[in-house]
ZAFI-334795 format. One record per residue: x negated, y negated, z negated of N, C-alpha, C in turn; residue in one letter. Coordinates in pm, whole numbers. Each point is the difference from the previous one (the first is absolute). Layout:
# residues N
+--------+--------+--------+--------+--------+--------+--------+--------+--------+------+
|   n_c1 |   n_c2 |   n_c3 |  ca_c1 |  ca_c2 |  ca_c3 |   c_c1 |   c_c2 |   c_c3 | code |
+--------+--------+--------+--------+--------+--------+--------+--------+--------+------+
|      X |      Y |      Z |      X |      Y |      Z |      X |      Y |      Z |    a |
...
+--------+--------+--------+--------+--------+--------+--------+--------+--------+------+
END
This chain:
# residues 94
+--------+--------+--------+--------+--------+--------+--------+--------+--------+------+
|   n_c1 |   n_c2 |   n_c3 |  ca_c1 |  ca_c2 |  ca_c3 |   c_c1 |   c_c2 |   c_c3 | code |
+--------+--------+--------+--------+--------+--------+--------+--------+--------+------+
|  -9249 |  -7686 |   4200 |    -51 |    198 |    -83 |     40 |    103 |     11 |    x |
|    -13 |    123 |     20 |     58 |    109 |     46 |    173 |     -5 |    -25 |    x |
|     92 |     -2 |     94 |    110 |     94 |    -25 |     68 |   -171 |    -24 |    x |
|    -64 |   -118 |    107 |     65 |    -89 |     -2 |     65 |     -2 |    177 |    x |
|    -48 |     72 |     -8 |     94 |     47 |    212 |   -177 |    -73 |     49 |    x |
|   -100 |    -19 |    -24 |   -114 |    -56 |     89 |    -52 |    118 |     -6 |    x |
|    -88 |      7 |    198 |    -49 |    114 |      5 |   -232 |     -6 |    -25 |    x |
|     28 |     89 |    -11 |   -147 |      5 |    -73 |    -80 |     63 |     71 |    x |
|    -94 |    -73 |    102 |    -88 |     81 |     96 |   -109 |     40 |    -62 |    x |
|    -63 |    123 |      8 |   -148 |     51 |    -60 |    -94 |     -2 |    185 |    x |
|    -60 |    -58 |      2 |    -75 |     67 |    112 |   -160 |     17 |    -13 |    x |
|    -34 |    101 |     50 |   -108 |     57 |      7 |   -142 |     18 |    173 |    x |
|    -67 |   -122 |    -32 |    -49 |     47 |    154 |    -73 |    123 |    -31 |    x |
|    -40 |     96 |     90 |   -137 |     67 |     48 |    -20 |    -35 |    170 |    x |
|   -147 |     39 |    -31 |    -41 |      6 |    149 |    -43 |    152 |     73 |    x |
|     44 |    -24 |     64 |      7 |    107 |     56 |   -103 |    120 |    122 |    x |
|    -41 |     82 |    -27 |    -88 |    155 |     43 |      7 |    -22 |     64 |    x |
|   -113 |     75 |     99 |    -26 |     10 |    141 |    -51 |    133 |     39 |    x |
|     75 |     44 |    104 |    -47 |    163 |     39 |    -22 |     13 |    123 |    x |
|   -151 |     25 |      1 |    -33 |     12 |    153 |    -15 |    112 |     44 |    x |
|     91 |     90 |     49 |    -47 |    135 |    130 |    -50 |     -3 |     75 |    x |
|    -47 |    110 |     16 |   -141 |      1 |    126 |      7 |    170 |     76 |    x |
|    105 |     14 |     51 |     15 |    122 |    108 |    -67 |     15 |    110 |    x |
|   -109 |    119 |    -36 |   -112 |     44 |    117 |     77 |    146 |    110 |    x |
|     24 |     19 |     79 |     43 |    131 |     61 |    157 |    -43 |     -3 |    x |
|     74 |    -52 |     11 |    135 |    -23 |     -6 |    -20 |     25 |    185 |    x |
|    163 |     59 |     19 |     10 |     67 |    160 |    184 |    -84 |     -9 |    x |
|     70 |    -25 |    189 |     85 |    -46 |     -4 |    111 |     46 |    -92 |    x |
|     69 |     15 |    -65 |    144 |    -42 |    -68 |    -66 |     50 |   -126 |    x |
|    -75 |    -63 |    -46 |    -38 |     40 |   -183 |     49 |   -137 |    -25 |    x |
|     53 |      5 |   -177 |     51 |    -35 |   -100 |    -39 |    -52 |    -67 |    x |
|    -49 |    -93 |    -76 |    -69 |    -67 |   -151 |    169 |   -109 |    -47 |    x |
|    -28 |     61 |   -166 |    126 |    -39 |    -49 |   -120 |    -28 |   -118 |    x |
|     77 |   -113 |    -74 |    -19 |    -68 |   -127 |    106 |     59 |    -43 |    x |
|    -16 |     71 |   -123 |    190 |     11 |    -80 |    -90 |     -5 |   -177 |    x |
|     83 |   -110 |   -117 |      7 |    -42 |    -94 |      3 |     86 |    -31 |    x |
|    -71 |     83 |   -185 |     27 |     89 |    -66 |    158 |     46 |    -48 |    x |
|     34 |   -143 |      9 |    161 |    117 |    -16 |     39 |     25 |    142 |    x |
|    -34 |     45 |    116 |     62 |     23 |     93 |     27 |    -96 |    136 |    x |
|     -7 |   -135 |      1 |     48 |    -77 |     42 |    -77 |    -33 |    136 |    x |
|     47 |    -41 |    151 |   -105 |     -8 |     74 |    -19 |   -137 |    -53 |    x |
|   -131 |    -63 |     62 |    -87 |    -88 |    -28 |    -10 |    -73 |    135 |    x |
|    -54 |     31 |    145 |    -80 |      9 |    101 |     10 |    185 |     58 |    x |
|     12 |    -30 |    119 |    -34 |    144 |     78 |    -44 |    -43 |    206 |    x |
|    -86 |    102 |     32 |    -57 |    -49 |    133 |    -58 |     49 |     83 |    x |
|    134 |     29 |    108 |    -66 |     93 |    143 |   -121 |    -86 |     89 |    x |
|    -26 |    102 |     70 |    -81 |    -18 |    127 |   -123 |    -46 |    -58 |    x |
|   -107 |     73 |    -70 |    -96 |     -7 |    -63 |   -171 |     45 |     69 |    x |
|     61 |     -9 |    155 |   -129 |     70 |     68 |   -127 |   -150 |   -100 |    x |
|     35 |    -92 |      6 |    -93 |    -27 |     -1 |    -82 |    -22 |   -158 |    x |
|   -112 |    -16 |     26 |    -36 |     70 |   -149 |      6 |   -170 |   -105 |    x |
|     51 |   -116 |     17 |     20 |   -124 |    -90 |     26 |    103 |   -139 |    x |
|    -28 |   -116 |    -49 |     28 |     25 |   -174 |    135 |   -103 |     27 |    x |
|     77 |     31 |   -132 |    106 |    -93 |    -29 |     -7 |      7 |   -123 |    x |
|     24 |   -140 |     29 |     47 |   -101 |   -170 |    115 |     29 |    -52 |    x |
|     78 |    -21 |    -36 |     84 |     -8 |    -62 |    -17 |    -35 |   -222 |    x |
|    145 |   -157 |    -16 |     18 |    -38 |   -144 |     78 |     67 |    -77 |    x |
|    -95 |     70 |    -92 |    111 |     81 |    -78 |     35 |    -57 |   -179 |    x |
|     25 |    -20 |    -37 |     89 |      3 |   -172 |   -116 |     91 |   -115 |    x |
|    -59 |    -47 |    -31 |    -76 |    117 |    -99 |    110 |    106 |     20 |    x |
|   -112 |     98 |    -39 |     80 |    171 |    -62 |    -80 |     84 |    124 |    x |
|    116 |    112 |     10 |    -44 |    101 |     79 |     44 |     96 |     75 |    x |
|   -110 |      3 |    102 |    110 |     34 |    166 |    -33 |    113 |     36 |    x |
|     94 |     93 |     59 |   -100 |    129 |     91 |      5 |    -88 |    150 |    x |
|   -117 |     94 |     79 |    -58 |    -61 |    116 |     19 |    109 |     69 |    x |
|     39 |     21 |     77 |     61 |     83 |     98 |     10 |     30 |    164 |    x |
|    -60 |     34 |     70 |    -33 |     56 |    112 |     38 |    130 |     72 |    x |
|     62 |      0 |    102 |      8 |    155 |     38 |     32 |    -52 |     87 |    x |
|    -99 |     81 |     80 |    -34 |     48 |    171 |     73 |    111 |     91 |    x |
|     11 |     36 |     74 |     65 |     78 |    108 |    -85 |     80 |     32 |    x |
|     61 |    159 |    -96 |   -147 |     97 |      1 |    -96 |     -2 |   -151 |    x |
|     -9 |    -31 |    -62 |    -54 |    -29 |   -111 |    107 |    -14 |   -133 |    x |
|    -81 |     86 |   -110 |     66 |    -30 |   -130 |     16 |   -204 |    -40 |    x |
|     87 |     22 |    -56 |    -31 |   -204 |    -41 |   -114 |     40 |   -134 |    x |
|    -63 |   -158 |     59 |    -63 |    -29 |   -128 |     63 |   -102 |    -99 |    x |
|    -12 |    -35 |    -78 |     61 |     -1 |    -85 |   -113 |    -90 |   -192 |    x |
|     -8 |   -173 |     23 |    -87 |    -10 |   -137 |    134 |    -96 |   -122 |    x |
|    -79 |     31 |    -60 |    123 |   -111 |    -97 |   -165 |    -84 |    -56 |    x |
|     56 |   -132 |    -12 |    -66 |   -138 |    -19 |     89 |   -116 |    -88 |    x |
|   -128 |    -27 |   -150 |     44 |   -118 |    -32 |    -21 |    -68 |    -22 |    x |
|     27 |    -97 |      5 |    -28 |   -151 |     35 |     53 |   -121 |    -66 |    x |
|   -174 |    -10 |    -40 |     58 |   -155 |   -112 |     -2 |   -106 |     57 |    x |
|     72 |    -98 |   -101 |     34 |   -102 |     43 |   -138 |   -102 |     55 |    x |
|     30 |     -8 |    102 |    -62 |   -138 |     87 |   -245 |    133 |     74 |    x |
|     44 |     85 |     14 |    -94 |     81 |     39 |     56 |     90 |     98 |    x |
|    -55 |     -5 |     86 |    -21 |    126 |    130 |    -24 |    147 |    -40 |    x |
|     29 |     78 |     50 |      5 |    209 |    -34 |    -22 |      7 |    184 |    x |
|    -96 |     72 |     39 |    -40 |     47 |    116 |     90 |    111 |     30 |    x |
|     -8 |     52 |     78 |     85 |    151 |    -16 |    -21 |     50 |    181 |    x |
|    -78 |     71 |    -26 |   -115 |     31 |    107 |    125 |    191 |     78 |    x |
|     28 |      5 |     88 |     67 |     78 |     38 |    -29 |     55 |    168 |    x |
|   -102 |    138 |    -41 |    -13 |     56 |    133 |     63 |    129 |     64 |    x |
|     50 |      2 |    138 |     46 |    123 |     49 |    -47 |    120 |    -16 |    x |
|    -39 |    141 |    -41 |    -84 |     34 |     96 |    -39 |    138 |     80 |    x |
+--------+--------+--------+--------+--------+--------+--------+--------+--------+------+
END
């Protein structure tokens, strides 16, 4: 019974979602960030000269994907990731 000193553990399993981020036209010193909607940094990459897709498993929720390229305005996209699904984000440097 509650209050008897026993610990109650309520566990909920959630399947992660996936972000697939494709950057085209990045230059040396470019930076790619993924932030949770609350602003917390989830992952960052530099050295994006290779146009290879980046994959990251994340909890379901809303994320901001931001690409900073020297000499250009930052590019930012907001994406909602659902449980067990892959969301694609394509970013192209003008």
